[in-house]
C-alpha positions, 0 to 999 in steps of 0.5 A: 679739119683747119690746116694751119702751121705756127712756125717758129724760127728757134734753136731746139732744145736737147733730148736724149736720144732714146726719147726722140720722135720722128714723123715721115710723111710719105711711105714711097722711096725717100720716107721709107729709106730714112726711116729705116736708117731712123730705126737701125739708129733707134729712134722711134720713128712713125711713117703714115702713106695716103695710098692704103697699100705698097703702090706696086710697079712705077718705072724702072729707077737706075742705082750709080755712083752715090747712090749706089754706094749709099744702097750698098752701106745701107745693105740693100743690094742683096734684095735690089739684086734679086729683082733688078731689071736685064736692061742692056741699054737704049736703043733710038729709033724710027718710025719703022722701028729700024735702030738709028744711034744705040747707047750700051751700059756696057760701052757707057761704063753705066753711066749712060742713059741707062746704069749698071743697076735699073729695077722699078720704082715698087720692087725698091721699094719694096726691097725697104719694107722688107729692110724696115720689117729687119727693124726692132718694131717696138720704134716703127709706128708705120700706117697706110691711109692717113697724111697730116692735115695740120701742123702746129709747132711750140717751143718743145715739139710739133703736134699734128693733125692726121685725116685719120682724126689721130693725133700725135706729137713728134721731136721732127717731122720729115715731108718725104710726101711727093712733088706736090706735097703737102707738108710743104704746104703746111709749112712752108707755103703753097706750091706755086711758090716753089714749083718752075714749070719746065714746060712739057706732061709725062706720063708711065704706065706698064702694059703687054709686052708686042710681039717681036721686042727686043728683050734687055732694052729701052726703046725710044722714038723721037717726033717733034715735040713729044717722044715716047719709049718701052722699057723692060720690066721684071716680067718679060710679058709686060712692059713699061711705056715713058710718054714725054710730051713739049706742051704748055700749062694747062692746070685743068689737067690735072684730074681730067684724064681723058684731056689727059689721054687727048693731049697724048694723043694729039702728039703721038697718034702718028708716031710709027713705031708701035704708037699704036699699041702704047696710046692703046694699052693708054686707056686700059692700065691699071698703074697709068700715071701723068703729070706736069714736069717741074722743079722744085726751089725751096729756099732752104729745106728746113723750117722748125721742126719740119724738113723735107727729102725726096721730090718735095724738098729738091725735084728736078723732073724725070728728065734729070733721071736722079729723083731717086739718087737724091731720094737715096743719098738724101735719106742716107745724109740727113738719117746719118746726121740725126743719129750724129747728133740727136741732142741736137736737131738744128745742127744736124738739120743745118748739116743734112742741107749743108753736105747735101746741096753740092751733090742736088747741084748737079743732080737735078742738071737736065742733060742738055739743058730743058726739054727744049733741047731734048723734044725740039717742036719743027721736024727739020730740028728733030731729024737733025737731032737724029743725026747728031744722036746716030753720029755721037754714039758712033764708035769713033765719037763714042770717047767724046760723048762717053766725057761728057757724061762722065762731066755731068756724072755727081759721081764725085760726091763724097758721101759722108760716113756715118 
């Protein structure tokens, strides 16, 4: 099937709000959030999701500052409260499991490594799906097990071909299909034009909670060039594992699970603490995830009638801890601008980008600046980083550390009212 895209940089003609048709590619947090707000504004919306069903579980994500405010305005907080995790802070442990530094959520007013509101990615997505179910279903076409294969634009719309063989015509296409976005590739070009490898790989998965785990705490262990951690799940019987390693880029890892496991074992097999339990669970977990750490830099978020949202347009990598915040805030702004001027999509997309860029510039910053700072490769530098962490989180230094965290916060971003 041909995968072509004819790009026209043109002004978009007027259309009435009742006739506006939007296609959202991706049924994750970004895609469902923008779909929800579009539907609430009476805009006919189609969502296509490559997976055959909603993906449960996933790592914990947080809401703070503008993303929390957006979730409140979207009426999501009651559903989030029902599924919110009991996560009280982060503990840093040595190879014997002894805590050498601790960052309690309350001590940092929810602006530290752990926010006041933590929820698994799958649960947050279900909150959005539940909210979508309350909208006018005559405006919604939701399709699992399908994705876009071709886009052709003309002066009045975009003709879309799907993997299922179906076709459709839309006024706007929103690419919310993740860091490896197929929509972005069709509309803007190959991924390597926009992706920057940041020097490492990450893996996440669910595992049985080991005996003796301290309830409610996200525990992290650092070794030269790598770190691994366990954080609470909504079900106390399971925990969420996170592994990050600093390594040269290897494209062959993309689909070679055995090679991925070998890489993670090479860094973490002798890490002590709970590394043996975590690496053993990695072999059999039902939701194993592995990917490279990359940043996506787009010269513009929109090309004609195609615009990008979330990781597809502005992934900062999991190291920023702001992926969900950018998805929620981006979706809120994009839908708000479209609904504000449904007869002027060109203006709406321009305002979406202009409004969001200041927030993205700060949200995409990596704490410490890079993976080299986060994961030093030498044993000596790793030990020095532990001493520094213990010092920075000590009671006398806590006020200064809080100022550092707050200076990097996106809390001063003025979320628009729609």
